[in-house]
A tleap script that builds the chain and sets N, CA, C and O, in Angstrom:
source leaprc.protein.ff14SB
mol = sequence {
  NMET ASP SER GLN ALA LYS HIE GLY THR PRO
  GLU PHE VAL LEU ASN TYR LEU GLY GLN VAL
  GLU GLU LEU ALA GLU GLU ILE LEU THR ASP
  LYS GLN THR VAL VAL ASP LEU ASP ARG LYS
  ARG ASN LYS ASN ARG GLU ALA ILE ARG ALA
  LEU GLY LYS VAL GLN PRO THR PRO GLY LYS
  ALA ASP LYS THR TRP VAL CYS PHE GLY ASN
  MET PHE LEU LYS ILE PRO ARG ALA ASP ALA
  LYS ASN LEU LEU GLU LYS ASP GLN LYS GLU
  LEU ASP THR GLU ILE ASP LYS ILE ARG LYS
  GLY LEU LYS PRO LYS VAL SER LYS LEU HIE
  ASP MET GLU GLY ARG PRO ASP ILE LYS GLY
  PHE ASN LEU ASN ALA LEU SER LYS ASP GLU
  LEU HIE ALA VAL ARG CHIE
}
set mol.1.N position { 29.598 -6.161 -36.408 }
set mol.1.CA position { 28.915 -6.353 -35.131 }
set mol.1.C position { 27.570 -5.635 -35.201 }
set mol.1.O position { 27.496 -4.498 -35.667 }
set mol.2.N position { 26.492 -6.302 -34.732 }
set mol.2.CA position { 25.174 -5.680 -34.779 }
set mol.2.C position { 25.018 -4.637 -33.682 }
set mol.2.O position { 25.892 -4.483 -32.829 }
set mol.3.N position { 23.867 -3.902 -33.712 }
set mol.3.CA position { 23.675 -2.767 -32.807 }
set mol.3.C position { 23.434 -3.194 -31.361 }
set mol.3.O position { 23.631 -2.397 -30.443 }
set mol.4.N position { 23.015 -4.428 -31.148 }
set mol.4.CA position { 22.778 -4.879 -29.772 }
set mol.4.C position { 24.069 -5.438 -29.181 }
set mol.4.O position { 24.870 -6.067 -29.872 }
set mol.5.N position { 24.247 -5.193 -27.883 }
set mol.5.CA position { 25.442 -5.697 -27.221 }
set mol.5.C position { 25.348 -7.219 -27.074 }
set mol.5.O position { 24.276 -7.757 -26.797 }
set mol.6.N position { 26.465 -7.895 -27.258 }
set mol.6.CA position { 26.514 -9.353 -27.129 }
set mol.6.C position { 26.613 -9.728 -25.655 }
set mol.6.O position { 27.141 -8.980 -24.833 }
set mol.7.N position { 26.074 -10.940 -25.342 }
set mol.7.CA position { 26.188 -11.453 -23.975 }
set mol.7.C position { 27.657 -11.519 -23.577 }
set mol.7.O position { 28.508 -11.927 -24.367 }
set mol.8.N position { 27.936 -11.122 -22.374 }
set mol.8.CA position { 29.298 -11.201 -21.868 }
set mol.8.C position { 30.125 -9.957 -22.108 }
set mol.8.O position { 31.194 -9.812 -21.516 }
set mol.9.N position { 29.665 -9.060 -22.954 }
set mol.9.CA position { 30.424 -7.836 -23.169 }
set mol.9.C position { 30.182 -6.900 -21.986 }
set mol.9.O position { 29.151 -6.996 -21.321 }
set mol.10.N position { 31.111 -6.010 -21.724 }
set mol.10.CA position { 30.929 -5.091 -20.601 }
set mol.10.C position { 29.650 -4.248 -20.728 }
set mol.10.O position { 28.996 -3.952 -19.728 }
set mol.11.N position { 29.304 -3.867 -21.957 }
set mol.11.CA position { 28.089 -3.061 -22.142 }
set mol.11.C position { 26.844 -3.845 -21.748 }
set mol.11.O position { 25.939 -3.321 -21.098 }
set mol.12.N position { 26.817 -5.115 -22.157 }
set mol.12.CA position { 25.672 -5.970 -21.830 }
set mol.12.C position { 25.559 -6.149 -20.318 }
set mol.12.O position { 24.479 -6.021 -19.740 }
set mol.13.N position { 26.687 -6.446 -19.695 }
set mol.13.CA position { 26.695 -6.690 -18.246 }
set mol.13.C position { 26.254 -5.434 -17.492 }
set mol.13.O position { 25.445 -5.516 -16.567 }
set mol.14.N position { 26.781 -4.280 -17.884 }
set mol.14.CA position { 26.400 -3.029 -17.221 }
set mol.14.C position { 24.913 -2.729 -17.412 }
set mol.14.O position { 24.234 -2.309 -16.475 }
set mol.15.N position { 24.416 -2.946 -18.618 }
set mol.15.CA position { 22.999 -2.729 -18.897 }
set mol.15.C position { 22.134 -3.678 -18.061 }
set mol.15.O position { 21.122 -3.272 -17.489 }
set mol.16.N position { 22.543 -4.926 -18.003 }
set mol.16.CA position { 21.801 -5.943 -17.246 }
set mol.16.C position { 21.780 -5.605 -15.747 }
set mol.16.O position { 20.733 -5.654 -15.101 }
set mol.17.N position { 22.944 -5.266 -15.217 }
set mol.17.CA position { 23.019 -4.907 -13.798 }
set mol.17.C position { 22.206 -3.647 -13.498 }
set mol.17.O position { 21.601 -3.528 -12.433 }
set mol.18.N position { 22.199 -2.714 -14.443 }
set mol.18.CA position { 21.380 -1.504 -14.276 }
set mol.18.C position { 19.902 -1.833 -14.217 }
set mol.18.O position { 19.167 -1.249 -13.421 }
set mol.19.N position { 19.452 -2.773 -15.060 }
set mol.19.CA position { 18.045 -3.192 -15.048 }
set mol.19.C position { 17.689 -3.877 -13.735 }
set mol.19.O position { 16.621 -3.635 -13.172 }
set mol.20.N position { 18.586 -4.735 -13.248 }
set mol.20.CA position { 18.353 -5.425 -11.976 }
set mol.20.C position { 18.269 -4.403 -10.844 }
set mol.20.O position { 17.381 -4.474 -9.995 }
set mol.21.N position { 19.197 -3.458 -10.842 }
set mol.21.CA position { 19.228 -2.419 -9.799 }
set mol.21.C position { 17.966 -1.560 -9.843 }
set mol.21.O position { 17.407 -1.225 -8.798 }
set mol.22.N position { 17.519 -1.207 -11.035 }
set mol.22.CA position { 16.324 -0.381 -11.195 }
set mol.22.C position { 15.078 -1.110 -10.683 }
set mol.22.O position { 14.240 -0.520 -10.001 }
set mol.23.N position { 14.968 -2.390 -11.017 }
set mol.23.CA position { 13.831 -3.176 -10.555 }
set mol.23.C position { 13.860 -3.347 -9.035 }
set mol.23.O position { 12.824 -3.253 -8.377 }
set mol.24.N position { 15.036 -3.595 -8.487 }
set mol.24.CA position { 15.170 -3.730 -7.034 }
set mol.24.C position { 14.792 -2.429 -6.330 }
set mol.24.O position { 14.163 -2.445 -5.272 }
set mol.25.N position { 15.179 -1.311 -6.922 }
set mol.25.CA position { 14.837 0.003 -6.353 }
set mol.25.C position { 13.330 0.237 -6.379 }
set mol.25.O position { 12.765 0.769 -5.423 }
set mol.26.N position { 12.678 -0.161 -7.475 }
set mol.26.CA position { 11.217 -0.048 -7.562 }
set mol.26.C position { 10.542 -0.871 -6.470 }
set mol.26.O position { 9.586 -0.418 -5.839 }
set mol.27.N position { 11.047 -2.085 -6.252 }
set mol.27.CA position { 10.475 -2.963 -5.225 }
set mol.27.C position { 10.623 -2.334 -3.849 }
set mol.27.O position { 9.672 -2.315 -3.068 }
set mol.28.N position { 11.801 -1.824 -3.551 }
set mol.28.CA position { 12.026 -1.189 -2.243 }
set mol.28.C position { 11.140 0.043 -2.062 }
set mol.28.O position { 10.602 0.273 -0.979 }
set mol.29.N position { 10.992 0.827 -3.119 }
set mol.29.CA position { 10.133 2.013 -3.057 }
set mol.29.C position { 8.686 1.615 -2.805 }
set mol.29.O position { 8.005 2.224 -1.981 }
set mol.30.N position { 8.216 0.590 -3.516 }
set mol.30.CA position { 6.839 0.117 -3.315 }
set mol.30.C position { 6.624 -0.388 -1.898 }
set mol.30.O position { 5.594 -0.112 -1.284 }
set mol.31.N position { 7.595 -1.126 -1.382 }
set mol.31.CA position { 7.469 -1.642 -0.004 }
set mol.31.C position { 7.406 -0.496 1.002 }
set mol.31.O position { 6.611 -0.537 1.941 }
set mol.32.N position { 8.239 0.521 0.810 }
set mol.32.CA position { 8.228 1.665 1.718 }
set mol.32.C position { 6.914 2.434 1.605 }
set mol.32.O position { 6.393 2.924 2.607 }
set mol.33.N position { 6.379 2.541 0.393 }
set mol.33.CA position { 5.099 3.207 0.187 }
set mol.33.C position { 3.992 2.474 0.925 }
set mol.33.O position { 3.132 3.105 1.539 }
set mol.34.N position { 4.005 1.144 0.869 }
set mol.34.CA position { 3.004 0.350 1.595 }
set mol.34.C position { 3.119 0.601 3.097 }
set mol.34.O position { 2.107 0.750 3.782 }
set mol.35.N position { 4.335 0.647 3.604 }
set mol.35.CA position { 4.539 0.904 5.041 }
set mol.35.C position { 3.991 2.281 5.420 }
set mol.35.O position { 3.312 2.426 6.436 }
set mol.36.N position { 4.289 3.292 4.596 }
set mol.36.CA position { 3.813 4.650 4.870 }
set mol.36.C position { 2.287 4.736 4.821 }
set mol.36.O position { 1.664 5.348 5.687 }
set mol.37.N position { 1.695 4.117 3.799 }
set mol.37.CA position { 0.231 4.131 3.679 }
set mol.37.C position { -0.419 3.357 4.822 }
set mol.37.O position { -1.481 3.740 5.312 }
set mol.38.N position { 0.220 2.272 5.241 }
set mol.38.CA position { -0.320 1.487 6.355 }
set mol.38.C position { -0.269 2.282 7.659 }
set mol.38.O position { -1.175 2.187 8.487 }
set mol.39.N position { 0.787 3.061 7.833 }
set mol.39.CA position { 0.880 3.927 9.012 }
set mol.39.C position { -0.269 4.939 9.027 }
set mol.39.O position { -0.901 5.173 10.057 }
set mol.40.N position { -0.519 5.529 7.858 }
set mol.40.CA position { -1.614 6.493 7.743 }
set mol.40.C position { -2.955 5.811 7.995 }
set mol.40.O position { -3.839 6.373 8.643 }
set mol.41.N position { -3.096 4.595 7.478 }
set mol.41.CA position { -4.335 3.842 7.678 }
set mol.41.C position { -4.570 3.566 9.166 }
set mol.41.O position { -5.700 3.662 9.644 }
set mol.42.N position { -3.514 3.228 9.890 }
set mol.42.CA position { -3.644 2.988 11.335 }
set mol.42.C position { -4.032 4.258 12.084 }
set mol.42.O position { -4.833 4.214 13.017 }
set mol.43.N position { -3.461 5.390 11.672 }
set mol.43.CA position { -3.819 6.660 12.316 }
set mol.43.C position { -5.279 7.009 12.035 }
set mol.43.O position { -5.983 7.503 12.916 }
set mol.44.N position { -5.731 6.754 10.810 }
set mol.44.CA position { -7.149 6.970 10.486 }
set mol.44.C position { -8.041 6.087 11.347 }
set mol.44.O position { -9.066 6.535 11.860 }
set mol.45.N position { -7.644 4.836 11.500 }
set mol.45.CA position { -8.423 3.897 12.313 }
set mol.45.C position { -8.528 4.402 13.760 }
set mol.45.O position { -9.592 4.333 14.375 }
set mol.46.N position { -7.417 4.906 14.285 }
set mol.46.CA position { -7.426 5.460 15.639 }
set mol.46.C position { -8.366 6.663 15.724 }
set mol.46.O position { -9.121 6.801 16.687 }
set mol.47.N position { -8.315 7.525 14.716 }
set mol.47.CA position { -9.158 8.725 14.719 }
set mol.47.C position { -10.633 8.360 14.621 }
set mol.47.O position { -11.462 8.950 15.314 }
set mol.48.N position { -10.970 7.398 13.772 }
set mol.48.CA position { -12.362 6.963 13.642 }
set mol.48.C position { -12.857 6.394 14.960 }
set mol.48.O position { -13.982 6.661 15.383 }
set mol.49.N position { -12.016 5.619 15.593 }
set mol.49.CA position { -12.390 5.028 16.892 }
set mol.49.C position { -12.578 6.112 17.954 }
set mol.49.O position { -13.519 6.063 18.747 }
set mol.50.N position { -11.674 7.087 17.958 }
set mol.50.CA position { -11.775 8.173 18.937 }
set mol.50.C position { -13.051 8.987 18.711 }
set mol.50.O position { -13.713 9.386 19.669 }
set mol.51.N position { -13.395 9.232 17.446 }
set mol.51.CA position { -14.623 9.974 17.152 }
set mol.51.C position { -15.858 9.201 17.601 }
set mol.51.O position { -16.851 9.798 18.017 }
set mol.52.N position { -15.797 7.891 17.519 }
set mol.52.CA position { -16.927 7.066 17.934 }
set mol.52.C position { -17.106 7.024 19.439 }
set mol.52.O position { -18.219 6.818 19.922 }
set mol.53.N position { -16.030 7.215 20.189 }
set mol.53.CA position { -16.100 7.143 21.656 }
set mol.53.C position { -16.605 8.431 22.303 }
set mol.53.O position { -17.161 8.400 23.401 }
set mol.54.N position { -16.413 9.564 21.623 }
set mol.54.CA position { -16.769 10.862 22.207 }
set mol.54.C position { -18.284 11.020 22.247 }
set mol.54.O position { -18.976 10.839 21.245 }
set mol.55.N position { -18.775 11.360 23.423 }
set mol.55.CA position { -20.205 11.609 23.591 }
set mol.55.C position { -20.476 13.098 23.381 }
set mol.55.O position { -19.789 13.940 23.958 }
set mol.56.N position { -21.475 13.427 22.556 }
set mol.56.CA position { -21.769 14.853 22.325 }
set mol.56.C position { -22.264 15.526 23.606 }
set mol.56.O position { -22.968 14.922 24.416 }
set mol.57.N position { -21.879 16.784 23.763 }
set mol.57.CA position { -22.318 17.575 24.913 }
set mol.57.C position { -23.701 18.131 24.610 }
set mol.57.O position { -23.904 18.768 23.577 }
set mol.58.N position { -24.665 17.889 25.518 }
set mol.58.CA position { -26.017 18.413 25.267 }
set mol.58.C position { -26.008 19.937 25.146 }
set mol.58.O position { -25.343 20.630 25.916 }
set mol.59.N position { -26.753 20.443 24.172 }
set mol.59.CA position { -26.868 21.888 23.971 }
set mol.59.C position { -25.762 22.480 23.126 }
set mol.59.O position { -25.834 23.658 22.778 }
set mol.60.N position { -24.740 21.711 22.781 }
set mol.60.CA position { -23.642 22.214 21.959 }
set mol.60.C position { -23.670 21.511 20.601 }
set mol.60.O position { -24.129 20.376 20.473 }
set mol.61.N position { -23.168 22.218 19.604 }
set mol.61.CA position { -23.080 21.616 18.263 }
set mol.61.C position { -22.077 20.468 18.314 }
set mol.61.O position { -21.018 20.583 18.932 }
set mol.62.N position { -22.415 19.372 17.668 }
set mol.62.CA position { -21.553 18.190 17.667 }
set mol.62.C position { -20.499 18.339 16.573 }
set mol.62.O position { -20.615 17.755 15.496 }
set mol.63.N position { -19.462 19.138 16.874 }
set mol.63.CA position { -18.400 19.388 15.905 }
set mol.63.C position { -17.059 18.986 16.503 }
set mol.63.O position { -16.897 18.878 17.718 }
set mol.64.N position { -16.107 18.770 15.603 }
set mol.64.CA position { -14.758 18.410 16.033 }
set mol.64.C position { -13.735 19.096 15.139 }
set mol.64.O position { -14.040 19.491 14.014 }
set mol.65.N position { -12.527 19.231 15.650 }
set mol.65.CA position { -11.439 19.830 14.888 }
set mol.65.C position { -10.771 18.754 14.046 }
set mol.65.O position { -10.501 17.648 14.514 }
set mol.66.N position { -10.513 19.106 12.794 }
set mol.66.CA position { -9.850 18.187 11.868 }
set mol.66.C position { -8.740 18.945 11.160 }
set mol.66.O position { -8.902 20.108 10.790 }
set mol.67.N position { -7.614 18.276 10.977 }
set mol.67.CA position { -6.484 18.894 10.283 }
set mol.67.C position { -6.444 18.396 8.843 }
set mol.67.O position { -6.336 17.195 8.595 }
set mol.68.N position { -6.532 19.332 7.894 }
set mol.68.CA position { -6.394 19.038 6.472 }
set mol.68.C position { -5.167 19.774 5.970 }
set mol.68.O position { -5.198 20.992 5.796 }
set mol.69.N position { -4.094 19.047 5.737 }
set mol.69.CA position { -2.849 19.687 5.297 }
set mol.69.C position { -2.308 20.578 6.391 }
set mol.69.O position { -1.896 20.091 7.444 }
set mol.70.N position { -2.303 21.882 6.154 }
set mol.70.CA position { -1.807 22.842 7.137 }
set mol.70.C position { -2.929 23.617 7.813 }
set mol.70.O position { -2.672 24.590 8.522 }
set mol.71.N position { -4.173 23.192 7.599 }
set mol.71.CA position { -5.311 23.923 8.160 }
set mol.71.C position { -6.080 23.064 9.152 }
set mol.71.O position { -6.227 21.856 8.971 }
set mol.72.N position { -6.565 23.710 10.198 }
set mol.72.CA position { -7.477 23.063 11.133 }
set mol.72.C position { -8.868 23.622 10.875 }
set mol.72.O position { -9.061 24.837 10.819 }
set mol.73.N position { -9.828 22.729 10.721 }
set mol.73.CA position { -11.211 23.121 10.492 }
set mol.73.C position { -12.106 22.455 11.524 }
set mol.73.O position { -11.868 21.324 11.948 }
set mol.74.N position { -13.131 23.178 11.911 }
set mol.74.CA position { -14.104 22.604 12.838 }
set mol.74.C position { -15.318 22.200 12.001 }
set mol.74.O position { -16.025 23.047 11.455 }
set mol.75.N position { -15.542 20.894 11.915 }
set mol.75.CA position { -16.637 20.383 11.089 }
set mol.75.C position { -17.490 19.425 11.922 }
set mol.75.O position { -17.046 18.940 12.962 }
set mol.76.N position { -18.707 19.154 11.467 }
set mol.76.CA position { -19.544 18.201 12.195 }
set mol.76.C position { -18.847 16.842 12.337 }
set mol.76.O position { -18.185 16.367 11.414 }
set mol.77.N position { -19.010 16.238 13.502 }
set mol.77.CA position { -18.350 14.975 13.818 }
set mol.77.C position { -18.694 13.890 12.789 }
set mol.77.O position { -17.822 13.123 12.382 }
set mol.78.N position { -19.954 13.825 12.372 }
set mol.78.CA position { -20.367 12.803 11.396 }
set mol.78.C position { -19.644 12.993 10.062 }
set mol.78.O position { -19.240 12.022 9.423 }
set mol.79.N position { -19.484 14.256 9.647 }
set mol.79.CA position { -18.766 14.530 8.398 }
set mol.79.C position { -17.290 14.127 8.510 }
set mol.79.O position { -16.714 13.570 7.575 }
set mol.80.N position { -16.696 14.416 9.661 }
set mol.80.CA position { -15.298 14.048 9.879 }
set mol.80.C position { -15.137 12.533 9.811 }
set mol.80.O position { -14.204 12.022 9.192 }
set mol.81.N position { -16.046 11.837 10.446 }
set mol.81.CA position { -15.987 10.372 10.445 }
set mol.81.C position { -16.172 9.821 9.029 }
set mol.81.O position { -15.475 8.890 8.627 }
set mol.82.N position { -17.109 10.396 8.278 }
set mol.82.CA position { -17.330 9.954 6.895 }
set mol.82.C position { -16.097 10.192 6.023 }
set mol.82.O position { -15.731 9.342 5.212 }
set mol.83.N position { -15.458 11.353 6.193 }
set mol.83.CA position { -14.244 11.656 5.422 }
set mol.83.C position { -13.121 10.673 5.751 }
set mol.83.O position { -12.407 10.209 4.862 }
set mol.84.N position { -12.975 10.364 7.036 }
set mol.84.CA position { -11.940 9.423 7.446 }
set mol.84.C position { -12.225 8.020 6.915 }
set mol.84.O position { -11.307 7.318 6.490 }
set mol.85.N position { -13.488 7.612 6.937 }
set mol.85.CA position { -13.846 6.292 6.426 }
set mol.85.C position { -13.631 6.197 4.917 }
set mol.85.O position { -13.195 5.164 4.409 }
set mol.86.N position { -13.939 7.278 4.207 }
set mol.86.CA position { -13.703 7.317 2.762 }
set mol.86.C position { -12.201 7.238 2.480 }
set mol.86.O position { -11.770 6.501 1.593 }
set mol.87.N position { -11.409 7.999 3.237 }
set mol.87.CA position { -9.960 7.970 3.090 }
set mol.87.C position { -9.425 6.572 3.393 }
set mol.87.O position { -8.490 6.103 2.744 }
set mol.88.N position { -10.021 5.917 4.375 }
set mol.88.CA position { -9.618 4.562 4.758 }
set mol.88.C position { -9.815 3.584 3.590 }
set mol.88.O position { -8.952 2.751 3.314 }
set mol.89.N position { -10.948 3.698 2.921 }
set mol.89.CA position { -11.230 2.817 1.778 }
set mol.89.C position { -10.236 3.075 0.643 }
set mol.89.O position { -9.761 2.138 0.001 }
set mol.90.N position { -9.928 4.346 0.401 }
set mol.90.CA position { -8.962 4.692 -0.647 }
set mol.90.C position { -7.569 4.165 -0.311 }
set mol.90.O position { -6.848 3.692 -1.190 }
set mol.91.N position { -7.194 4.250 0.966 }
set mol.91.CA position { -5.896 3.716 1.394 }
set mol.91.C position { -5.850 2.203 1.205 }
set mol.91.O position { -4.852 1.667 0.722 }
set mol.92.N position { -6.925 1.513 1.584 }
set mol.92.CA position { -6.989 0.060 1.409 }
set mol.92.C position { -6.818 -0.318 -0.058 }
set mol.92.O position { -6.078 -1.243 -0.391 }
set mol.93.N position { -7.512 0.411 -0.931 }
set mol.93.CA position { -7.438 0.141 -2.368 }
set mol.93.C position { -6.024 0.368 -2.887 }
set mol.93.O position { -5.503 -0.445 -3.651 }
set mol.94.N position { -5.404 1.466 -2.475 }
set mol.94.CA position { -4.049 1.795 -2.931 }
set mol.94.C position { -3.036 0.759 -2.438 }
set mol.94.O position { -2.157 0.341 -3.192 }
set mol.95.N position { -3.160 0.346 -1.181 }
set mol.95.CA position { -2.248 -0.656 -0.625 }
set mol.95.C position { -2.396 -1.978 -1.373 }
set mol.95.O position { -1.400 -2.614 -1.718 }
set mol.96.N position { -3.644 -2.395 -1.624 }
set mol.96.CA position { -3.873 -3.646 -2.361 }
set mol.96.C position { -3.285 -3.575 -3.764 }
set mol.96.O position { -2.687 -4.539 -4.243 }
set mol.97.N position { -3.458 -2.427 -4.423 }
set mol.97.CA position { -2.935 -2.239 -5.780 }
set mol.97.C position { -1.411 -2.362 -5.801 }
set mol.97.O position { -0.847 -3.023 -6.673 }
set mol.98.N position { -0.757 -1.727 -4.843 }
set mol.98.CA position { 0.708 -1.783 -4.788 }
set mol.98.C position { 1.175 -3.197 -4.489 }
set mol.98.O position { 2.124 -3.682 -5.106 }
set mol.99.N position { 0.512 -3.867 -3.539 }
set mol.99.CA position { 0.904 -5.237 -3.190 }
set mol.99.C position { 0.739 -6.187 -4.371 }
set mol.99.O position { 1.581 -7.059 -4.586 }
set mol.100.N position { -0.335 -6.025 -5.136 }
set mol.100.CA position { -0.531 -6.875 -6.313 }
set mol.100.C position { 0.541 -6.609 -7.366 }
set mol.100.O position { 0.957 -7.528 -8.072 }
set mol.101.N position { 0.983 -5.374 -7.475 }
set mol.101.CA position { 2.037 -5.034 -8.425 }
set mol.101.C position { 3.414 -5.502 -7.987 }
set mol.101.O position { 4.308 -5.678 -8.814 }
set mol.102.N position { 3.587 -5.703 -6.675 }
set mol.102.CA position { 4.875 -6.151 -6.144 }
set mol.102.C position { 5.180 -7.593 -6.542 }
set mol.102.O position { 6.328 -7.926 -6.838 }
set mol.103.N position { 4.164 -8.444 -6.550 }
set mol.103.CA position { 4.392 -9.867 -6.812 }
set mol.103.C position { 5.075 -10.120 -8.149 }
set mol.103.O position { 6.072 -10.841 -8.192 }
set mol.104.N position { 4.562 -9.543 -9.258 }
set mol.104.CA position { 5.267 -9.788 -10.525 }
set mol.104.C position { 6.665 -9.173 -10.562 }
set mol.104.O position { 7.570 -9.717 -11.194 }
set mol.105.N position { 6.837 -8.042 -9.884 }
set mol.105.CA position { 8.161 -7.411 -9.868 }
set mol.105.C position { 9.174 -8.294 -9.148 }
set mol.105.O position { 10.301 -8.463 -9.612 }
set mol.106.N position { 8.766 -8.855 -8.011 }
set mol.106.CA position { 9.675 -9.718 -7.251 }
set mol.106.C position { 9.974 -10.992 -8.049 }
set mol.106.O position { 11.111 -11.462 -8.069 }
set mol.107.N position { 8.951 -11.546 -8.703 }
set mol.107.CA position { 9.178 -12.730 -9.547 }
set mol.107.C position { 10.164 -12.429 -10.667 }
set mol.107.O position { 11.062 -13.222 -10.950 }
set mol.108.N position { 9.986 -11.274 -11.298 }
set mol.108.CA position { 10.886 -10.885 -12.394 }
set mol.108.C position { 12.313 -10.704 -11.880 }
set mol.108.O position { 13.272 -11.102 -12.541 }
set mol.109.N position { 12.449 -10.097 -10.691 }
set mol.109.CA position { 13.781 -9.904 -10.103 }
set mol.109.C position { 14.434 -11.250 -9.821 }
set mol.109.O position { 15.619 -11.438 -10.098 }
set mol.110.N position { 13.672 -12.180 -9.274 }
set mol.110.CA position { 14.219 -13.515 -9.008 }
set mol.110.C position { 14.648 -14.170 -10.317 }
set mol.110.O position { 15.689 -14.825 -10.373 }
set mol.111.N position { 13.845 -13.994 -11.372 }
set mol.111.CA position { 14.193 -14.523 -12.696 }
set mol.111.C position { 15.496 -13.918 -13.191 }
set mol.111.O position { 16.387 -14.632 -13.654 }
set mol.112.N position { 15.602 -12.601 -13.092 }
set mol.112.CA position { 16.791 -11.909 -13.581 }
set mol.112.C position { 18.038 -12.315 -12.804 }
set mol.112.O position { 19.136 -12.356 -13.360 }
set mol.113.N position { 17.867 -12.615 -11.523 }
set mol.113.CA position { 18.997 -13.016 -10.695 }
set mol.113.C position { 19.291 -14.510 -10.812 }
set mol.113.O position { 20.276 -14.998 -10.258 }
set mol.114.N position { 18.429 -15.238 -11.540 }
set mol.114.CA position { 18.644 -16.673 -11.713 }
set mol.114.C position { 18.245 -17.492 -10.503 }
set mol.114.O position { 18.653 -18.645 -10.367 }
set mol.115.N position { 17.453 -16.906 -9.628 }
set mol.115.CA position { 16.988 -17.624 -8.436 }
set mol.115.C position { 15.608 -18.194 -8.709 }
set mol.115.O position { 14.858 -17.633 -9.509 }
set mol.116.N position { 15.258 -19.296 -8.062 }
set mol.116.CA position { 13.916 -19.864 -8.271 }
set mol.116.C position { 12.862 -18.992 -7.600 }
set mol.116.O position { 13.154 -18.262 -6.652 }
set mol.117.N position { 11.622 -19.078 -8.110 }
set mol.117.CA position { 10.525 -18.338 -7.498 }
set mol.117.C position { 10.276 -18.841 -6.084 }
set mol.117.O position { 10.542 -20.001 -5.770 }
set mol.118.N position { 9.777 -17.980 -5.259 }
set mol.118.CA position { 9.442 -18.346 -3.884 }
set mol.118.C position { 8.144 -19.143 -3.910 }
set mol.118.O position { 7.152 -18.692 -4.481 }
set mol.119.N position { 8.142 -20.302 -3.307 }
set mol.119.CA position { 6.943 -21.131 -3.307 }
set mol.119.C position { 5.876 -20.485 -2.435 }
set mol.119.O position { 6.148 -20.036 -1.322 }
set mol.120.N position { 4.656 -20.449 -2.963 }
set mol.120.CA position { 3.540 -19.872 -2.217 }
set mol.120.C position { 3.468 -18.368 -2.288 }
set mol.120.O position { 2.573 -17.763 -1.698 }
set mol.121.N position { 4.395 -17.748 -3.000 }
set mol.121.CA position { 4.438 -16.286 -3.063 }
set mol.121.C position { 3.254 -15.708 -3.818 }
set mol.121.O position { 2.803 -14.606 -3.506 }
set mol.122.N position { 2.747 -16.425 -4.798 }
set mol.122.CA position { 1.637 -15.919 -5.607 }
set mol.122.C position { 0.272 -16.320 -5.072 }
set mol.122.O position { -0.725 -16.236 -5.790 }
set mol.123.N position { 0.217 -16.753 -3.824 }
set mol.123.CA position { -1.067 -17.102 -3.228 }
set mol.123.C position { -1.839 -15.833 -2.884 }
set mol.123.O position { -1.246 -14.796 -2.587 }
set mol.124.N position { -3.157 -15.923 -2.926 }
set mol.124.CA position { -4.017 -14.806 -2.544 }
set mol.124.C position { -4.752 -15.160 -1.259 }
set mol.124.O position { -5.100 -16.319 -1.032 }
set mol.125.N position { -4.983 -14.167 -0.433 }
set mol.125.CA position { -5.714 -14.384 0.807 }
set mol.125.C position { -7.166 -14.724 0.486 }
set mol.125.O position { -7.703 -14.316 -0.543 }
set mol.126.N position { -7.788 -15.481 1.391 }
set mol.126.CA position { -9.200 -15.808 1.224 }
set mol.126.C position { -10.049 -14.568 1.457 }
set mol.126.O position { -9.725 -13.732 2.301 }
set mol.127.N position { -11.133 -14.456 0.706 }
set mol.127.CA position { -12.068 -13.358 0.942 }
set mol.127.C position { -12.864 -13.668 2.205 }
set mol.127.O position { -12.799 -14.784 2.721 }
set mol.128.N position { -13.607 -12.699 2.701 }
set mol.128.CA position { -14.404 -12.907 3.909 }
set mol.128.C position { -15.416 -14.023 3.704 }
set mol.128.O position { -15.634 -14.839 4.599 }
set mol.129.N position { -16.037 -14.061 2.522 }
set mol.129.CA position { -17.023 -15.105 2.228 }
set mol.129.C position { -16.370 -16.484 2.183 }
set mol.129.O position { -16.915 -17.448 2.720 }
set mol.130.N position { -15.203 -16.578 1.542 }
set mol.130.CA position { -14.490 -17.854 1.463 }
set mol.130.C position { -14.058 -18.324 2.844 }
set mol.130.O position { -14.159 -19.509 3.163 }
set mol.131.N position { -13.577 -17.399 3.657 }
set mol.131.CA position { -13.153 -17.738 5.006 }
set mol.131.C position { -14.329 -18.224 5.831 }
set mol.131.O position { -14.207 -19.184 6.591 }
set mol.132.N position { -15.469 -17.563 5.683 }
set mol.132.CA position { -16.683 -17.964 6.398 }
set mol.132.C position { -17.128 -19.361 5.967 }
set mol.132.O position { -17.550 -20.160 6.803 }
set mol.133.N position { -17.037 -19.664 4.661 }
set mol.133.CA position { -17.420 -20.974 4.141 }
set mol.133.C position { -16.492 -22.071 4.676 }
set mol.133.O position { -16.946 -23.181 4.952 }
set mol.134.N position { -15.213 -21.770 4.822 }
set mol.134.CA position { -14.251 -22.759 5.320 }
set mol.134.C position { -14.507 -23.053 6.790 }
set mol.134.O position { -14.395 -24.199 7.224 }
set mol.135.N position { -14.847 -22.035 7.550 }
set mol.135.CA position { -15.057 -22.212 9.000 }
set mol.135.C position { -16.355 -22.945 9.311 }
set mol.135.O position { -16.478 -23.558 10.371 }
set mol.136.N position { -17.332 -22.892 8.395 }
set mol.136.CA position { -18.615 -23.529 8.685 }
set mol.136.C position { -18.895 -24.643 7.779 }
set mol.136.O position { -19.940 -25.285 7.894 }
savepdb mol mol.pdb
quit
């Protein structure tokens, strides 16, 4: 008997099921990560909006309190807004990266389970320019 397990043997089946379980766990972890990052992105959006609504008090420095980890710092409002906007872009990039990585994982899982691929699953959203061209 060769070193690789034959199809149908208990070792092969256990190894195969372990691979399916591991891939499914990765998919669930990625989905939860996207949800968590999206929650943070929404909170950033709220904070940016709130900073934009506040009118500076004449004669006072235009500063605001910001929480970084376990510390509160009072920094200029413009700097706080810039930091939040930069964080927002990084969150968008990270979410897009995870979502793009999810598609092949889900396809592979469907393959391993013997199920057909989901139709339309590999479609990409239109860019802003493409959407504008379609509307006009």
